[in-house]
N, C-alpha and C positions, 0 to 999 in steps of 0.2 A: 504494500498499499504506499501512496504518496505520504511525504511528509506534512503535505496541506493541508492546515486544519479552516474547517470554513466557523463563522459566528454562528451562536446559536439563534438564530432567525431566519425563517422564512423568507422574508424580504430580502435579503442578504443572498440567500441560496437562488432565490429567482432572479436577481440582480446581476450574480456570477454566471450564472449558467445561460443567461441570454446574451452577456459579454462572452463567452467561449464559443457558442452557436454563431453569432454574427462574425468574430473574428476570424471563424474558419469556416464561413457558411459555403464558399465555393466547394472546399474538400465535402463536408457532410452532404451536400446535394447530389455532387456526383455520386458517393457513394449511395446514396438511396434511390437513383435516377431507376435502377432496373427492378430493385425490389419494390418500388409502387407502381411504375407503370406496365413491368412486365406483368403483373398480375391483372392489370387492365387489359393488357395487348393480348394475353393467353385466352382470356374469356371473350372478348370480341373476336379473336382468329374462330375460337372451338364453336362459337354459336353462327359466328359468319359462315364459316365453313358448311358444318351440320345443316343448317336451316338455310343457306344459300342455294345447297344443290338437293336439297332434299324430295323434291317434287319431280326432280329430272330424274334422280335415281328410281323412285317410286314408279314412276312413268315406262322406265326401260327394263326395270327387272320384277319377275313376276312373280317371285319368292319372296315373301315379306321379310323371312328371316333373315335371308340374303340382303334385303336393299336394309333392314335396321341396322344389319353390319355394318356394312359400306359406309352409312350416315355416319355411325359410333366411330369407324376409321378415321372419317374425315376431321373428327373432331380431337383426335390423338394429339397433335400437333400443338394445338392451344391449349389442352391440358398440361403437356409436358413442360411448356414455356410457363403457365400459372406455375404448377408445382415447383419449379426451380425458383422463381421469383418470390413466392410463398416461405419458402426455404430462407432463401436469403434474408427476405425481412424477419425472420424470425431468429436468424444467427444475429442478426441486428440489433436485437434487444440486449444481448451480450456483448457484441464489439463495441457497442458503445459506450459499454459501461468503461472498458480498457481503454477506449480512446481519450475518455474524458480525465480517465487517472494520468494519459500521456500528456494530451495537453496541460493539463496542471502541472506536471513537473518540467517538461521540456518548452511548454508556450507552443507547440507543435500538434497537428493532426497527419500521421504521414503511416505507409504500413499497411494498407487495410488487410493483407491476408495474414499477418502474425495475429491482429486481431480477432479478426474468424476465428482463428485456430484457437483461441481461448474456449470458443464453444464447438466447435468441430473434432478436436481432438478427443473431447468427452461427448461424442457424439450419443451414446446410448443413455447414459445419465441426462445429457438434455432432453431427449425426447420424452424420456420418463418424467421429467421436470414438466414439460410441455403437455403432457398425457394427462398430470395432475394438474395442473391449472385449467384446463378444457374441462375435465370432469367437474370439478368447483365449480366454475363458471357456468357450466349446463344445468347445474343443480340450482345455482345460486339464480338464474335468469327464470327461473319457475316462478310465477305469480304468487305462490304462495310460500318463496322464501326471499324475495327481490331484496325486501328491505331490512331483513337481520343478515342477510348474504352480503349487502352494501357495507352494512357496518363492519361485518366481520373481515371483507375483502382489504380494509383498511390495514388492517395487522398484518396482512400478507404481502402486503404492495411492493416491497424491498426484496422480495425471494428472487428475481433475476441479478442484482446486485450482489447478495449474499453467492448465488452460483457463482461469479466471476470473481469474487474476493475472496472467499472461502470455499475452495474446492474440494476440502477432506469431507465435507458434510454430506449425509446420506441427505436423500430426496425428503422425508417427511422433517430432515433436521432444519431443512431450508426454511419451511413454513415456522416451525417452532420459534427459530432465530429470529426470523422477521417480528414475529409476533413480540418477543422478549425486547426487541430493539424499540418497536411502536409503544408499546405499553408505557402510558402515562404522558405521551405525545401525540394520541390519537386524535386531538381536534387541531390541532396545529397542521400535523399529516394530513387530515381531511380538506384543511382549508389550500394546502399546498396543492394538493389535486385538483380541486376546484378550481382553482387561479390558473393553474398551466392550462388545464384544459380550454377555460374561458380563453385564454391569450392564444393558446399555440392551435386550436380548433376555429373557434368561433369570429375571434377578431381579425385573425389574418384572413381566414375565407372569405369574411368580410368586406375585407381590404381588397383583395383579388377579385370580387364580384364588381365593387366599384368601378376599380380599374377596368374591367371587363365592359362594363355598361358604357363608360365614357367612350372605349374606342368601338364601342357598339358589337361585340364580340358575342355577347352573351345570345342575343335573339338567333345571331348566325349558329350558334351551338347548339340552340335547342330545338333548332328546326332539322338538326343532325338525327334528332331522335321521335320525330313526327310519322312517321312509316309505323316504328313500334307501337306508339301510342294510339296511332290510326286500328292497329290491329286489336287491341284491347279491347273484350267486350263489356263495353262501359254503357249500353243501352238500359239494360236493366236498372243498373243503380241510380242512372240518371232519372227513369220513370219514378222510381221509391222518393227520389231527391225532391222531384217534382210535387209528390203526392204530398208531403210534408212540408212543402213551400220553401226548401231550402235551394241554395245555388247550385246548379246544375255541374258535372266537372265536364271539361274541354280538353280537347287532346293537348293544345297548348300548355296547360295547366299540368299534366302530366308529363309533359316533356319537360317545363321548369323544373319539375319533381325530380326526373331524373339527373337534370343537367346539375343541378344544386348537391344533390346526393353524392354525384359521381365527384364533384368539384370537393366537396368536403370530407370524402375518403383521400383524394390525391394530398388535400393540404393535410390531412391528419397523418398521412404517411410519411410527407416529407419532413413534417416537423417532429416527427418522433424523436430526432437527435435532442431537442429541446428539452423535452420530458424526459431522456433516458439523464442527458447530463445532471439535471436539477436533482434528479432522483439519486442519482449517485453521490451528487454533494451531501445531501441530506441523509444519506447513508454512512459517509465518513463525518457528519457532524454527530448525530446519533452515536456512534460506535466512539467517537471521542468524548461523548458526556461519559457513556458507559465506562471508558477505561478510565478517566478521573475520578467518578462514584466508588470504581473498586479500589483506586490508589489513596483516596480518601479513606473507606473504610479499613483497609491493613494499615494507616497510619494511624489511626484512631484506635485500632487493638492494638498495634503495638506501644502507644501511649499510655493505655489501659493497664498493660501487663507492665510496663515499667513502674507506675505507681502503684501495682500492687506488688511488686520485688520491693520497694524502698519502704 
């Protein structure tokens, strides 16, 4: 770990995290380009090839199973691109923590491959961690558990940092360690999470959207989704809305929804470094506080023993 010590303040963590990110923004954006856009390209390629040629294949192939297999084969290139990009995005959750330590120690971000290896050289352990996080997230997303799960998840928010900097721990110990670090700091951790989400996703998304509107790009991009929006069966929905005297849904509204959803997803992906940097700094902060507390306890115990001996 770096000798860098952060102040016991979420505002200092935010300021330092934003500073590190924007100082090295070209490198972080370059690093995140394929993990973010590769997933989007993979989805578009998969659906574009399979759906684009589906009618032609069905018309020429008499056997429906063979036709289905051919359509499925057309989707494979896009699926492969998506899987590779998705894996790289998951690896970034670990690599960015290592990059943060490097940026703090040297003031530079470089050698992406060595940072990626922090996760890839422990592939099976990392996959198990992702499975554990995925299972807990799936359970927590249930309507019956969403509130308590949201509260509990704050305690587990540092598991990726602990995986990065404390490699000797077992999978369940990552969650226990995170819980112990966050214990007593839940409200500040929750505040940091909400501020990070608001700044790195909402504010930047709105800023990019304003720029696109000014350049008259938003409407042009929305038009790209019109064929998909027009193909959706919204007539019945509009009949129900009309019955209850509510505004109907138009293809333009659906296209705008696609546009803003994809834009938000892209921004969320590209700004992952800001969040990872801040969580790494917060991990360092809480680890430092824990160490000081332990040293203070040892000192008090030693002083007590000296008094008893006298």
